[in-house]
C-alpha positions, 0 to 999 in steps of 0.5 A, spaced: 531 433 393 533 434 386 539 438 383 539 439 376 545 441 371 544 442 364 551 439 362 554 433 366 561 431 362 564 438 364 568 442 369 562 447 368 558 445 374 563 440 377 562 442 384 555 441 384 556 434 381 562 433 386 557 435 392 553 429 391 558 424 389 563 425 394 557 425 400 557 433 402 550 434 401 549 427 405 553 430 410 549 436 411 543 432 412 540 432 405 538 426 400 540 430 393 540 426 387 543 429 380 538 431 374 541 432 367 536 437 364 538 440 358 538 446 355 539 450 362 532 454 360 529 447 361 533 446 368 530 453 371 523 451 368 523 445 372 525 449 378 519 454 377 515 448 376 517 444 382 520 438 379 527 440 382 529 443 388 536 446 386 539 448 379 546 448 378 547 452 372 549 459 369 546 465 373 543 469 368 539 463 365 535 464 371 531 469 367 529 464 362 523 462 367 523 467 373 522 474 369 526 479 373 529 474 378 522 474 381 521 468 385 528 465 385 534 467 389 542 465 388 544 462 394 552 461 392 557 460 387 560 454 384 566 458 381 567 465 379 567 468 372 564 466 365 567 460 364 566 458 357 571 458 351 571 460 344 574 455 340 575 455 333 578 450 328 585 449 327 585 450 320 583 457 321 589 459 324 586 464 329 590 467 334 589 467 342 585 473 344 583 475 336 576 477 337 576 479 330 577 472 327 569 471 328 567 475 322 564 471 317 564 464 321 559 459 324 559 459 331 555 453 335 553 455 342 547 452 346 541 456 348 542 461 353 549 460 353 550 463 347 547 470 350 554 470 353 558 470 347 553 475 344 554 480 350 562 479 349 562 480 342 558 486 342 562 489 348 568 488 343 565 492 338 563 486 333 556 487 330 554 480 329 549 482 323 554 487 320 560 482 321 556 476 318 557 472 325 552 466 325 551 463 332 546 457 333 545 451 336 551 446 335 548 441 330 546 434 333 546 437 340 539 438 341 539 431 344 546 430 346 545 433 353 550 429 357 555 431 352 554 438 349 561 440 349 563 433 346 558 434 341 561 441 339 568 438 339 565 433 334 561 438 330 568 442 329 572 436 327 567 435 322 567 442 319 559 443 320 561 449 324 567 454 324 567 455 332 564 453 338 562 457 345 562 451 350 565 448 356 572 447 358 571 439 357 569 440 349 575 445 349 580 440 351 578 435 347 578 439 341 585 442 342 587 435 344 585 432 337 588 437 334 582 440 331 581 446 335 584 452 337 582 456 344 581 463 342 577 466 348 578 464 355 574 470 359 576 467 366 583 468 364 583 475 361 581 474 354 576 479 351 573 486 355 574 485 362 567 487 364 565 480 361 568 476 367 562 478 371 557 477 365 555 470 368 557 465 373 556 458 375 551 458 381 546 454 385 539 457 385 533 455 389 526 458 389 524 463 394 518 458 396 523 453 398 527 458 402 521 460 406 519 453 407 526 450 409 531 455 410 535 450 414 535 446 407 538 452 403 543 453 408 545 446 408 546 446 401 550 452 401 555 449 406 555 442 402 558 447 396 563 450 400 566 444 403 566 441 396 570 447 394 575 446 400 575 439 399 577 439 392 582 445 393 585 440 399 586 434 394 584 435 387 585 428 385 578 427 388 576 430 382 578 423 378 573 419 383 567 423 381 569 423 374 570 415 374 563 415 376 560 420 372 564 420 365 566 416 360 573 413 361 576 418 355 573 424 359 574 421 366 582 422 365 581 429 363 577 432 369 582 432 374 587 437 370 581 441 368 579 442 375 586 444 377 586 449 373 579 452 375 581 451 383 583 459 383 576 461 381 573 456 387 569 461 391 562 461 393 561 468 394 556 472 390 559 479 390 555 486 389 560 487 383 558 480 380 551 482 380 551 489 378 555 486 372 551 480 370 545 485 371 548 490 366 549 484 361 542 481 362 539 488 360 543 489 354 541 482 352 534 484 353 533 479 358 532 484 364 527 489 364 530 494 369 534 495 375 534 489 380 537 490 387 543 486 390 537 483 395 533 481 389 537 476 386 541 474 392 539 470 398 544 474 403 542 471 409 547 465 407 552 470 406 556 468 412 556 461 410 560 462 403 567 462 407 570 455 409 
C-alpha cells in the first residue's frame, strides 16, 4: 500500500512518516510505503485515481480531487489545528500577532496551503486586493517537493519574497538563520480563534477502499494512534526517523519541533473541527454547500481514535 504526503522534510505530516519508519503500519499487518507527491492537490488526485491508498495531508485539500467530499473520507487526524506559520523577513521588524504587517507584502505559499492564509487574512479583516497583499507560489518551489519549507526559507533569505506561509521546519530554519520572524502561529493562539479549525493534518482514504477493505482502514487508524502515543512516550524516537528521511541539518531539528507539537497529537476528528473546516471551505469557494459530519468522516473508526 502507498501513503502519499505532500511535504517530507517537515513536522507537518511527521506522524504519518513515523508510522511507516517506526514500523507501526507493519505491526498492524500493513505493508505501507511513503510517496512524496507535491503539491497536495496532486496527492489527492493520486488517491482518486487509485495510484495511492492513503493521503496524509491537509484535510480541506481533499476537495481538490473530491468535490464536496464525495468518494473520500477522513479516517483520523495526525494532529489538531491549522499548522502553518506566517514568517516575515526579519528586516521588516514585524511583531508577533500583527496581521496588518502583511499589507503590501509578497507572501509565498504552496497551492491549497495558500487557502488557509487567505481565509485567515479575511477573518482578520484584511482585504487582500485592497491592502496590496500578493500570495503566490514560492519561487523555485515547483520542483522542490521534498523540501518546500526549506525552499521558502531560502527565498526569504534571498528577498524574492517578503514572507512565507509554510511548515514548522521552514519557519525554524528561517528563524535560526536570522532572516525570519514568526508573526502568526495559529495553533498557539495567533489570529482569530476560529482559524484553528480551518484545516488539520489528517489521514484520508477512499470510500471504495473502506468498503472493500475496512480492516485495512482500521489498521491504518490504529497505526497512527500508536505512533502518536509512542512519540509522546519517547519523543527522541523522532530523531531516529529524521536520520532516515531528512538531511543532517534538518534531522537535528526535528525532535524539538515534534516536542512542541505533542500537545496537538490527537487522532480525533471532532464535529466542531469538521464544522469549522466546512465553513472555511465554503468561504473560499471550495465547497458548494452544507455537508454532514458523516459525509466527511468515517465515523465507524471513531472508537479507535483513543490509544
